[in-house]
LUMRODO-760806 format. One record per atom (N, C-alpha, C): x, y negated, z negated. Coordinates in steps of 0.1 Angstrom, whole numbers, plus 5000, padded with zeros to 4 digits. Layout:
<pts>
XYZ...
</pts>
This chain:
<pts>
144766721574143866651565144166681551144566811548144866841534146166771530147166771540148466711536148166551535147366491542146966351540146466331527145466411522144866381509145966411497146966501500147866541490148866421489149266361500150266251500149466131493148266101496147465991490147366021475147266141470147066171455148466141450149566181456150866161451151066011450150765931459151065791459150165721449148865761447148165701435148765751422149165861421149765901407151165821405151865801416153165731415152865591411151865521416151465381411151065381398150365481394149865471380150965491369152065571374153165591365153965471365153865381373154565261374153965151364152765171360152065071352152565091337152464991329152765001315151765091307152265141295151365221288150165161284150165031281148964941277147964951288148464921300147364931311146965071315147765161313147265301316146165341305146365291293145465331282144065251286144165131290142965071294142265131305143065171316142365241327141765381322142565461314141965581308140665561300140665451292139565421284138365381294138565311303137465271313136965401320137865481326137365611331136665711323137165701310136565811300135165771297134965631297133565561294132665541306133265511317132565471328132065591336132965701338132465811347131365881340131465921327130366001321129065921322129165781319127965691319127365701333128165691344127565691357126965831360127765931357127166071360126066091353125866051340124666091331123566001337123865871340122665781347122165851360123065881368122665951381121766081379122266151369121466281367120166251361120166151352118766121346117766071356118465971364117465911374117065991386117966091388117566201397116466291393116466301379115366381374114066291374114266171371113066081370112566071386113466061396112966051409112066181412112666291409111866421410110566431404110666371391109366371384108366281390108766161395107966051400107366111415108066171422107666251434106666351431106966431421106066531416104666481411104766381404103566311400102666251411103466191422102666141433102066261441102766361442102166471449100966541442101066541427099766591421098766501423098966371423097666261425097166291439097966301449097366321462096766451463097266561457096466691457095066671451095066591440093866571433092866491442093366391449092566321459092066411470092766501475092366591485091366691479091466731467090566811461089166761459089166621456087966551455087166541469088166511479087666501493086966631497087666751493087066881496085766901490085666851478084266871471083266791478083566661483082666591491082266651504083266721511083166801523082266911522082466991511081467111508080067051506079866951499078566891496077966851509078566781518077966721530077766841540078666941539078367071549077167141543076967151531075767211525074567141530074567011529073466921532073066951547074166941555073866971571073367111574073767221566073267351567071867361562071667301550070267301547069167231556069567121561068767031571068567141583069567201588069467301600068367411597068567461585067567571581066167521579065967401574064667361572064067311585064967261595064367201606063667321615064067451614063567561621062667651613062367611601061567701592060167721596059667611604058367631610058167731622057367831622057367931631056667871644055867771642055067711654056067651663057167601658058267531668058867641676059167751670059867871677058867911688057567931684056667981694056467891705056567761703056467661714057567661723058867681717059967701725059967821735059167931730059068051739057868051748056867951747055767951754056067941770055568031777055768041791054867941799053767891793052867811800052767671795052367581802052167441797051067431787051367371776050467341765049367221769048367221762047267111765047866981757047366881761047766741756047566741741046366791736045966791722047066881714047366991721048367081712049667021712050066941722051266871723051266761712050266691711050066581700050166641687049466761685049566811671051066861668051666921677053066971676054066851672053766741680054666621677054366561663052966541660052666471648052766551636052766681636052866761625054166821623054666901634055866991631057166911636057066841646058366761649058666651640057566591635057766491626058366531612058166661609058866721597060366711599060766731611062266731614062766591612061966491617062266351615062266311601061266371593061266341579062566391571062866521576064166571570065366471572065466431584066466321587066466201579065366151577065166031570065366051555065066171549065366191535066766221532067566241542069066271540069766151548069966051540070565921547071965951553072666041548073966071554073966141567072666201571072666271583072266171594072966161605072766081616071666111625071666241629070666281639070566431638069166471641068766621642068166631655068666711664068066741678068066881680066966921688066767061693066767061708067667141714067767161727067067301732065967281739065267411744065667461757065867591758066267661770065067691780063767671774062567711783062267591791062367601805062067481813060467431813059567521808058267491805057967391793058967371786058967301773058967141776058067081770058066931773058966871763059766751767060566691759059966591750060266581737059566491729060666411721060866291725061966211719061566171705062666161697064166181700064566331695063666421691063966541686064166651696063166671706063066781714063566741728064666801733065166771746065466911753065566901767065967021775067567051773067767171773069067221771069967181784069267161795069967121807070766991805070366911796071066771793072566801788072766911781074066931774074767051779074367101789074867231795076367201799076767081804078067051809078867001797078466981785079266941774080367041770081467001765082567091762082167191751081367161742081067241732079967361736079467341747078267431750078667571750079667611758080067761759080367811745081267731738081567791724080367821716079267731717078167751708077267891714077167901727076568001733077268141730078568141727079268251724079268271709078668191701078868211687077968311680077068361686076168471682075468411669074768301671074068231660074868191648076168181648076968141638077167991639077467931628077667781628078967741635078767641643080067591650080067441646081267401642081467271638082467201648081967081653082767011663082866861659084066821660084466671658084366611672083866491671083766401684083966251681084766191689085166051686083965961691083066011700081965931705080866021709079665961711078366041715077766001728077666081737077066041751075666021749075165911755073765891754073065991765072166071760071566171768070366121778069766001774068765951783069465841791069665881804070465791813069865671817068565661815067865531821067865421810068565441799068565341789069765261789069665141795070965051798071565011785072865001784073664961772073765071762073265191764073365291754074065411760074965381770075565511776076365601767077065521757077965611748078065531735078065621724078165551711079565601706080365491703081865521699081965551683080965571676081165621662081465771661082765791655083165921653082266001644081966131647080966201640081466351639080866441632080966581632079566631633079566741642078166791646078166951642076966981637076767131635075967181645076367291652075567361663075167491659073967521660073467651657072567701667072967821675072067881685070867961679069767941685068568011680068168131690068068241685067568361692066468421686065268441694064068491688063268551699062868681699063468771688064868791691065468891684066868911684067368931698068368861703069068871716068368781726067268711722066668621733066968481729067768411737068168281735066868181737066568091728065568001728065967861728067167831722067567691721068867661712069167551711070367501702069967391693070367401679069967291671071267231668071267091668072367001666071966921654072966911643072866821631074066741632073966601632075066511635075166431620076566411616076966321605078066241609077966111607079166021608080266051600081566051605082666081597082765991586082165861586082365771575081465821563080465911566079765971555080266111551080866181562081366311560082666311551083466211554084866201547084666061539084066061529083765931522085065861517086065951512087265881507088265831519088165931529089065891541088765771547087365731548086865621555086365521546086765521533086365421523087065291526086365181524087065051526088165011516087965091503088965061493089965171494091165121501092265221502093565181495094465281492095765251486096765181497097465081494098165021503099465101507099665201500101065281503100565421506099465441511099165591515097865571525097665681531096365701540096065841542094865871542094366011544093766021559094266131566093766161578093266301580092666331592092166481594092866511607093366641607093966711618093066821624092366811634091366921638092067021647091367121651091967231658092567201671092067101677092767061690093966971689094466951674095566861672095266721672094066671674093666541673093666481658094266371657094266301644093066211643092366231633091166131630091466041617091565921619091865841608090865721608090965651596090165541593090765411601090165351610090765241617090965121609090165111598090365001588091665011581092165121579093365141571094565161582095465051581096465041591097765081586097965141575099065181567100065251577099665371583100565441592100865381603099965311610100265251622101265121620101165061609102064951606103465001602103565121599104865171595105465271606104865261618105365341629105165481628104265541620103865681619102665711628102865741640101765761649101365901649100365921658099766061657100866171662101566131672102566231678103666271666103966181658104966211647104266311637102966281633102366381624102166511631102066521644101866641650103166721650104366651653105566711653105966761640105566711629105766751615105066871612103966871617103066991615103567111623104067081636104567181643105867251637106667171630107867221625107467301612106467231605106067301591105467441593104667451603103767581604102967601592102167521588101367521575100467641574100367691561099467811559098067771561097267841568095867821571094967861559095567911549094567951539094867881525095667771526095967701512096467561514097167511506097667381507099267361505099667261507101267241506101567091507102967081508103466931511104666951517105166841523106466821530106866681530108166661532108766531533109366511547109266381552109866341564110166201565110966161574111366011575110965961588110665831589110365761601111065621599112065601608112865471609113565451595113965571589114665551577113865551564112565541565111665551554111265671551111465721538110965851534109365861532108765961536107265981534106966121527105966131520105566261514104066281520104066411526102666451531102166571523100966551519100366661512099066701520098866831522097766871531097067001525095767001528094867111523094067161536093867291539093267341550091767371546090867321555089467331553088967441563088767571557088567681566087367661575086067631570084967631580085167551592085967431590086167331600087367371609088167451604089467481610090367351611090267271602091067151602091867131589092767041591093567001578093166851574093166841561093166711556094566681550094966561554096466531552096366391546097266381535097466241529098966221529099266101536100566051537100865941529101965941521102365821513103765801514104065671513105565631514106165651501107365701501108165721489109165611487109165511496110065391494109765321481108565281478108365211465108765301453108665431453109065511442110665511441111265521452112765521452113265381449112665291454113065151452112965111437111865151431111665111416112665201408112865311410113865391403115365351404115665311418116965281421117265131414116165041414116364911408116664931393115865021386116065031373117565101370117865201378119265251377120365151379120265071389121264961390121464881380120064831374120264741363120964801351120664931348121365001336122965011339123165051352124565071355125364941354124664831358125264701358125564651343124464691334124564661321125764731314125864871318127064951313128364901317128464851330129664801335130064671328129064581326129364461318129864481304129164571297129564611283130964671284131164751294132464821294133564731297133364631306134364531308134664451296133664421288133964351275134864431266134464561265135164651256136564671261136764671275138164701281138964581277138464461278139364341275139664341260138664371251138964381238140064491235139964601242140864711240142264671244142364601255143664561261144464471250143864391244144464291233144764381221143864461218144164551206145264651207145464701220146464781224147764701224147764581229149064491228149564471214148664461204148964461190149664591185148864701188149364831183150564871189150864841202152064891210153164791209153164691199154164581199155364661193155364741183156564811178157164921188156264961198156665061207157564991218157164871220157964781229159364761224159364731210160664711203161564841205160964961203161665081203162165111218161265061228161765081242162964991245163064871241164064781243165464841236165264901225166364961218166965081226165965161231166465281240167165231252166765111258167565051269168965021265169064971253170564931248171365061246170765161241171465281239171865341252170965321263171365381276172565311282172665191279173765101283175065121275174965201265176165241257176365191244175265101239175465051226174765141216175565211208175165311199175165261185175465131184175565081170174464981166173264991173172164911170171564961156170764861150170064881138168564871142167764971141166464971146165564931134164864801133164264751122162764781125162364911124160964951124160665041111159864991104159465071091158065111091157565201082156165231081155865361087154565401085154065531089153665531102152865631107152265631121153065701130152665721141153365781152154665701157154565571158155565481161156665481151156265471138157165481127157965611127157265721128157965841130158865861141158465801153159365801164160665721161160465601155161665521152162565591142161865661131162765731122163565841129162865911137163766021144164665961154164365851160165365781170166665741161166565681149167665641140168465771137167665881134168566001131169266061143168566041155169166081168170466001171170365871168171465801170172665831161172465861147173465911139174066051144173166131150173566261154174466251167174066161175174766121188176166081184176365991175177665941171178566041165177866151157178566251151179066351161178166381173178566461183179666411192179566271193180666221201181966231194182066211181183166231173183666381174182666471173183066621174183566651188182866601198183366621212184766571215185166461208186466411210187666501203187066551191187966641184188266771191187066831196187066951203187866941216187766831222188466811235189966821233190466751222191766751218192266891214191366961207191667101203191867191216190967171224190867251237192167231245192667111246193867091254195067161247194967151233196167231225195967381229194867431228194567581231194967621246194667521254194967551268196467551271197267471264198667481264199267611258198567641247199067761240198767891249197667891256197268001264198068011275198467891281199467901292200767961289201067931276202467971272202468131271201268191266201168331261200568421270200068351283199268441293200268541299199768671301200368771308199768801321200368801332199868821344199268971345197968981349197369121351198069201361198769141372199469221381200669291374201169221365202369281357201969411350200669411344200269541339199969641348199269611360199069711370200269761376201269681378202569731384203369821373203169791360203869861350203070001350201770021350201170141350201570221363201770161374202170231387203570281384204470211377205870261374205870381366205070371355204970471346204270601353203370591362202670701369203770771378204570681384205570741392206570811385206970771374207970841364207370971360205870981357205371101354205271211365205171151377204971231388206371301393207471201390208971271391209171371382208671361370208871451360207871571360207071581371206071681373205071681361204671551357203671541346202371501352201671601359200471571366199371521358199171581346198171531337198171381333199571351329199871211327199571121338200071161350199771081362198271051365197571161364196071161367195371061356195771071344195270991333195570841336196870831340197270671342196570631355196170721365195370681377193970641372193370721364191870691359191970551350192870541342193070421333193270301342194170301352194270191361193070151368192370261373190970231379190070161370190070201357189170141347189470001346190869971345191269841341190869741353191169791365190769691376189369681377188469781375186969771375186669671364187169671353186669581341187169451344188669431348189069281350188569221362188169291373187769241385186169211385185869101377184469071376183968971385183968981398183668871408182168861409181268961406179968951408179169041398177969011395177069091386176669221392176769241405176069331412177169421419177069551419178069651425177169771432177869851440177269971446177270071435176170161437176170271427177370361428177970381440179170461443180270411434180370271433181470211424181270241410179970231405179770251392179970401388179670491396179970631395181470661395182170591403183570611403184270571390183670451385184170401372183770501360182570561362182170661350183070781351183270821364184270941365185570911359186170801360187470761354187370761339186270711334185970711320185770851315185070941322184971071316186271141317187071131327188471191328189271151317189371021313190170981301189571031287188171041287187571091275187871251274187971321285188371461284189671481279190571391280191971401274191771411258190871321254190671321240189771431234188871491243187971581238188271721244189471751249189871881254188971921265188671851274187871881285186571951283185971901272184571961269183371881276183871781283182671711289182671741304181371761309181271791322180271691329180771621339179971521346179371571359178171581361177371621372176571501378176771481391175971371398175171431410173871401409172871441420172371321427173071251435172671131441172471141456171371131462171371131477172271021484172671061494173670981501173170831503171870811508171370671511171470581497171270651486171270571473172670541467173670591474175070561470175270401471174670351481174770201484173770121477173170181467172070111459172770001450172169881450172669781442172169781428173069771419172669761405173669691398173369651384174269571377175569631373176569551372177869621369177769651354178469761351178569821337177169851331176169891340174869931334174670071331175570171338175470301334176570351324177770291325178770341316178470321302177770221297177370221282176570351279175670391288174670511285175570631285176470641294177370771293178170771281178670651277179470641264178670681252177270631251176470661241176170821240176070891253175871021254176871111247178171061251179371131245179671111231179170981226179470951212178471031203177171041207176171091198175671221202176171281214175671401218176771511219177971481219179071581221179171671210179271641198179471721186180571831188180571941183181572031184181572131196180472111204180272221216180672131228180472201240180672141252179372051256179571951263178471851267178471831282177271861288177171841303176171701304176671621312175971481316175671491331174371481334173871481346173371341350173671291363173171161368172371191380171071151380170171171392169471051396169071031407168270931413167270961422166070901420164870941429164070801430163370791441162570671444161070691439160570581433159070581429158570451432157670451443156970331449158170231454158270121449159370021453160570021444160670121435161770121425162470251426163670251420164470371419164870401406164570531401164770581388166170641387166970601379168370651377168270721362168370861362168370921351169770971346170070951333171271011327170871101317171071241318170571351311171771421305171771441291172771531285172071641277172871741274172271861267172771871253172971741247173471731234172471751223172671701211171871731199170471681200170271571208168871511207168571431195167471371197167071271187165571301182165271281169163871301164162871201170161571251171160671171178160471031172160471021158160270901151161470801155162570851154163770771158163770721173163170821182162970781195162070661198160870671190159970551190160570431185161370441175161970321169162970261178163770351184164770311193164270231205163170291211162670221223161970091219161470081207160869951202161969851200162969891194164169791192164769761207164969851216165369811228164469711236163269731234162269621239162369491233162669491219162969361213164269301215165169381221166469341223167369371212166969451201167869471190167969641190169169681193169169841194169569881179169170011176169470071163170670141163171070181150172370241149172470371156171470461159171470581165172070571179171870451187172370451200172970321203173870281193174470151195175870161198176270101210177670111213178269961212177569871206177869731206178969711197179269801187180369771177181769831183181669911194183069961199183069961213184169991218184369991233184269871239183369851250183369731258182169641252181469671241180469591235179269571242178869661250177569661259176669771254175669761246174769851242173669871251172669981247171470001255170569891255170369811244169569701244170069591254171469571253171969481263171769521277171969641281171669681294170269661298169269691289167769661291167569511294168169431285167869281286168569231299169669281303170269241316169469281328168969391329168069451339166769361340166169341328164969251330165269111333166369061329166768911332166968891347167769001354167968991367166969041376166069141372165069201381163769171379163369141366162069121362161569221350160469181345159969251333159469391336159169421349158669551352159769661353160969621352162169701352162869711338163769811336164369821324164869961320164969991308165670111303164670171292164570311293163770381283164570521279164270561266164970681262163970781258164070901262163271011258164171121254163771191243164671311237163871391227164271521226163771611217164971671209164871691197165871761188166171901194167571911197168172051201167972051216167371961224167071971239167671871246168471771240169171671247168371551248168971451255168471311257168371281271167371211276167271151288167170981287167970921294167970771295167570741309166470681311165970641325166070491328166870461338166870311342165870301355165070191353164270161364164670021371165170031383165669911390165069911404164969791410164469781424165369851435164569891444165369971455165969861466167169821462167969741471169069801476169169831488170269921496171269821502172469821498173569731504174169801516174269721526174769781539175769671544176969701545177969601549178069481543177769481529177869361521176469281521175469321529174169251531173069341526172069301519171069371514169969401525169469521526168369551536167169491531166969451518165769401513165869241513164869181517164869041519165068971505164469031495164368971482165868951477166769041481168169041476168968951482168468891494169368811503169668671495168668631487168968501481169868491468170268611465171168621453172668601456172868611470174368601474175368701468
</pts>
């Protein structure tokens, strides 16, 4: 996959490079203007979408808060009705009466005390019904307020109320069963309601009956069941049993495919907090919705308002698309204008391009007629100067080629074969040995070895043992001049004798030690090698006069800059390779982490340390994989 996209990117870049500069400028202009415009528009409208959804959430939370206020008021109304219904002690005494009361007492009870309960119901229009269920079998039923408890003993809420210990129990029901079985046509009332049940014990611990206060849900949830509803939202109630209670007149959720099971699944995923409120988003059939809920603690239920986010998204997307379309149209007009303006601006550049094509075909005598300032004018001016310079270089090249031919002929005439020199040295050596001149013979042997080493420059790299042999020859010849006052000591472990290093990288250091450290006394030069991490440190140490600290710092600084000072410069004599030259060659071939450094103290000698990579040559091949590529 990565290779595919890489090839595709290369293909697109190749096609862009084939376009003219004018077209590329127009494309760049479009990208520079269009992409930021699109990104900024998307960012702004994303923020507006978030703000719109947040505003919708706040509005729905406010609606739920209003409905909660209505709930609290209606619950207080039902509680007060329940308390006032049993405030008369005469009713409690009747419920506990073990004997049958006289007819007159019953009439008084019904006309005075039970009518007070009816009066409470009539004075609270939102209350649908108040009933009292007596547990005493001797109690006479008085419709519609006083009934026997046996009529409701099989109802699902009965056990929960009996175990409530006189606490309020709130029950939702979708219908009401008619308790008087002999009333045809009134077997069941399908108006949803909420009921408050309260068990009565008198004295404490003695069950005497159950009080029921009913209120229709249309009154209990006025906003939920209001006929005036928002077309893009609906408020529902989710009770403890997971049943969804909704206004049948509002068909928003049903028409959009949001059924009760979908809402239950969303709540099961959400696991809402039973002590607060919150919101969540979900989608049904690709349509996004926002749900805002609030927990009603006394009822153990949730109020939920579900609203469609599609109108919000559609409105913002429509505005975004119109703005983007306007930007694209404006950009198209500007791009066309830019195209023709660039054609005028780049006219001289086209002339210059045609002139370059003629030069490429070999016509160097053209006259470029482009004047004026600006970038194109400057380019034309430098192009004319370049043509003049090319003509001059062509003439110089012809002259130099002729001179080179003449020099080559002269060199061929005066060339001396190097083998003639080697053979001559061998003949002189044999003559010295015949005449028993061993010192002269040994000197000629060392000189011959040095000449072969210097003239046979087939590679930049040699073994350390070859460089040490060359240094030994050099010191032997130097001892002839300095009366054997130079002592060369090498302390190199056998594995490092095959170490790869640059040719003529140690001899200049030894030459500097002799030149500046010998003086009038004897001089000992020690060459050591040791490994440090992945590198090898080769130290050339002499016991000569040494260098002052300031001069050492200046010398190292000049070596780093590639300009060696006079105190350690061998560039003017001998083979012309100084310390700075050696340092530069090491860094050029091995890297900046390698090189040469000088350490010295007056009267205690000088140490020159070369840091090179640890590359061991075996049979002509390097053991290090990095050296294999150098051939």
